[in-house]
C-alpha positions in Angstrom: -33.9 -4.9 -17.6 -30.9 -6.8 -16.5 -31.3 -9.5 -13.8 -30.5 -8.3 -10.3 -27.4 -9.7 -8.5 -27.6 -12.8 -6.4 -28.6 -12.2 -2.8 -29.7 -8.7 -3.7 -28.6 -6.3 -1.0 -29.5 -2.6 -1.1 -26.5 -0.5 -2.2 -26.4 1.8 0.8 -24.1 2.1 3.8 -20.2 2.1 3.8 -19.8 -1.7 3.4 -20.2 -4.2 0.6 -19.9 -8.0 0.3 -17.3 -9.4 -2.0 -18.7 -12.0 -4.5 -15.7 -14.2 -4.1 -14.6 -14.0 -0.4 -18.2 -13.3 0.8 -16.6 -10.9 3.3 -18.0 -7.4 3.9 -15.5 -4.6 3.6 -15.5 -0.8 3.3 -16.3 0.3 -0.3 -13.0 2.1 -0.4 -11.2 -1.2 -0.4 -13.4 -2.7 -3.2 -14.3 -2.4 -6.8 -17.8 -2.1 -8.1 -18.9 -3.8 -11.4 -22.0 -3.4 -13.5 -23.3 -5.0 -16.7 -23.4 -3.0 -19.8 -26.3 -3.2 -22.3 -24.6 -6.1 -24.1 -24.0 -7.8 -20.7 -20.3 -6.9 -20.7 -18.8 -6.6 -17.2 -17.7 -3.0 -16.6 -15.5 -1.8 -13.7 -17.3 1.2 -12.2 -14.4 2.8 -10.4 -16.3 6.0 -9.6 -19.3 4.0 -8.4 -21.8 6.1 -10.4 -23.0 3.9 -13.2 -26.6 2.7 -13.1 -27.5 -0.9 -12.4 -27.1 -3.4 -9.7 -23.6 -3.4 -8.4 -21.4 -6.5 -8.1 -18.5 -6.0 -5.7 -15.1 -7.5 -5.4 -12.2 -6.9 -3.1 -9.5 -4.9 -4.8 -7.1 -7.8 -5.0 -5.5 -9.5 -8.0 -6.2 -13.0 -6.7 -9.9 -12.1 -6.2 -10.2 -10.8 -9.7 -8.7 -13.9 -11.1 -10.9 -16.2 -9.1 -14.0 -14.2 -10.1 -13.3 -14.8 -13.7 -12.3 -18.4 -13.3 -15.3 -19.4 -11.1 -17.9 -17.4 -13.1 -18.8 -15.2 -10.2 -20.2 -12.4 -12.4 -22.4 -14.8 -14.2 -23.7 -16.3 -11.0 -24.4 -12.9 -9.5 -26.1 -11.7 -12.6 -28.0 -15.0 -13.0 -27.1 -15.3 -16.7 -24.4 -15.3 -19.2 -22.0 -12.3 -19.2 -18.9 -11.3 -21.1 -15.8 -10.7 -19.0 -13.3 -8.7 -21.2 -9.8 -10.4 -21.2 -8.2 -7.1 -20.4 -10.5 -6.2 -17.5 -7.7 -6.1 -15.0 -5.5 -4.0 -17.2 -8.4 -1.6 -17.7 -8.9 -1.4 -13.9 -5.2 -0.6 -13.4 -5.2 2.1 -16.1 -8.4 3.6 -14.7 -7.1 3.7 -11.1 -3.8 5.4 -12.3 -5.9 8.0 -14.1 -8.0 8.7 -11.0 -4.8 9.1 -9.0 -3.4 11.5 -11.6 -6.6 13.5 -11.4 -6.6 13.7 -7.6 -2.9 14.7 -7.4 -3.6 17.3 -10.1 -6.5 18.7 -8.1 -4.3 18.9 -5.0 -1.6 20.8 -6.9 -4.1 23.3 -8.3 -5.7 23.8 -4.9 -2.3 24.6 -3.3 -2.5 21.3 -1.3 0.5 19.6 -2.9 4.2 20.5 -3.7 6.8 18.6 -5.5 10.6 18.3 -5.2 12.9 17.2 -2.4 13.3 20.6 -0.7 9.6 21.5 -0.8 8.5 18.1 0.4 11.1 18.1 3.2 9.9 21.6 4.4 6.3 20.4 4.5 7.3 17.3 6.4 9.4 19.2 8.9 6.5 21.7 9.4 3.9 19.0 9.8 2.0 20.2 6.8 2.2 16.8 4.9 -0.6 14.3 5.4 0.6 12.0 2.6 3.8 11.5 0.7 3.5 10.4 -2.9 6.8 9.1 -4.3 7.6 7.9 -7.8 7.7 4.1 -8.1 10.8 4.3 -10.2 12.7 6.9 -8.1 15.8 6.1 -6.1 15.0 3.9 -3.1 17.8 5.4 -1.1 16.7 9.0 -1.7 13.0 8.1 -1.0 13.9 6.4 2.2 16.2 9.3 3.2 13.4 11.8 2.8 10.9 9.8 4.8 13.4 9.0 7.6 11.6 8.0 10.8 8.5 10.0 10.1 5.2 8.3 10.3 3.5 10.1 7.4 1.8 7.6 5.0 3.7 7.0 1.8 2.4 5.6 -1.5 4.1 5.1 -4.9 1.4 4.5 -7.5 2.9 6.5 -10.4 6.3 6.8 -12.1 8.4 9.9 -12.1 7.3 10.9 -15.6 3.6 10.8 -14.8 4.1 12.8 -11.6 6.3 15.3 -13.4 3.6 16.1 -16.0 1.3 17.2 -13.1 3.9 19.7 -11.9 5.1 20.9 -15.3 8.4 19.0 -15.1 10.0 16.1 -16.9 10.2 14.1 -13.7 9.0 14.4 -10.1 9.8 11.9 -7.4 8.7 13.5 -4.2 5.2 15.0 -3.8 3.9 16.1 -0.4 0.1 16.4 0.0 -1.7 18.4 2.7 -3.9 16.5 5.2 -7.5 16.3 4.2 -10.0 14.7 1.9 -7.8 14.7 -1.2 -4.9 13.0 0.6 -7.3 10.4 1.9 -8.7 9.7 -1.5 -5.2 9.5 -3.1 -4.2 7.0 -0.4 -7.3 4.9 -0.9 -7.0 4.8 -4.7 -3.3 3.9 -4.4 -4.2 1.0 -2.0 -6.7 -0.3 -4.6 -4.1 -0.1 -7.3 -1.5 -1.8 -5.2 -4.0 -4.6 -4.5 -4.9 -5.3 -8.1 -1.3 -5.1 -9.4 0.3 -7.3 -6.8 3.1 -4.7 -6.5 4.2 -2.8 -3.4 3.4 0.8 -3.3 7.1 1.5 -2.9 8.4 -0.9 -5.5 12.1 -1.0 -6.2 13.2 1.4 -8.9 14.4 0.2 -12.2 17.3 2.0 -13.9 17.2 5.0 -11.6 20.5 4.1 -9.8 23.4 1.8 -10.5 24.0 -1.0 -8.1 26.4 0.2 -5.4 26.1 3.8 -6.6 26.9 6.8 -4.5 23.9 8.5 -2.9 25.6 11.8 -3.8 25.0 10.9 -7.4 21.3 10.5 -6.6 21.2 13.9 -5.1 22.6 15.3 -8.3 19.9 13.7 -10.3 17.0 15.9 -11.4 14.5 13.6 -9.6 16.3 13.9 -6.3 17.8 17.4 -6.0 16.6 20.2 -3.9 14.7 22.4 -6.4 12.8 25.4 -5.2 10.9 25.6 -8.4 9.0 22.4 -7.5 7.7 24.1 -4.4 6.7 27.2 -6.3 4.8 25.1 -8.9 2.8 23.3 -6.3 2.1 26.4 -4.2 0.9 28.6 -7.1 -1.1 25.8 -8.8 
């Protein structure tokens, strides 16, 4: 049996203590790690793997400090192997979880894509979260949001979102209020933390400097397209 973590605390309740900062935070803002049979550190993003959990805040600097200071070895009271691509694995895993959640929302009729469909949901108060492509036009994304207070995240690129709605690209996705929207927002926040990127990062290559917003509206990723709404509604 693997050694238990330092200062063993029962894994119950909504808060966990970070190995590096020693601060207690909600589990939704943290990442759980366990040791595999060969004592390799594994990121348990779903928080379901057996074994004593080791928790870190979902922040790039905390991940780096944990590896540099030997935090996992100290917590496990013995030598461990930290994969050099651990952070990249976490990023890929979080993006996969977000894709799955947005896909679930689409199939349940709780998400629509496209400028027109998203705008209609926003105007009707049916949107609890707006997921916008990280590489979409900043001007068009800002124009859709306007002065509304709906939460906005940008964890995926337009191609990844498009796949979920049967399109080449999708930039604007509105998600209905509820548990799925909350989970998408939480996973997007974790991803933003470990990547050091803003959830609405500037696009690259989607619009020429000084370009006309009218050109953006003519682009497939920004146009009013009723088909997007139909795809999201029918699932």
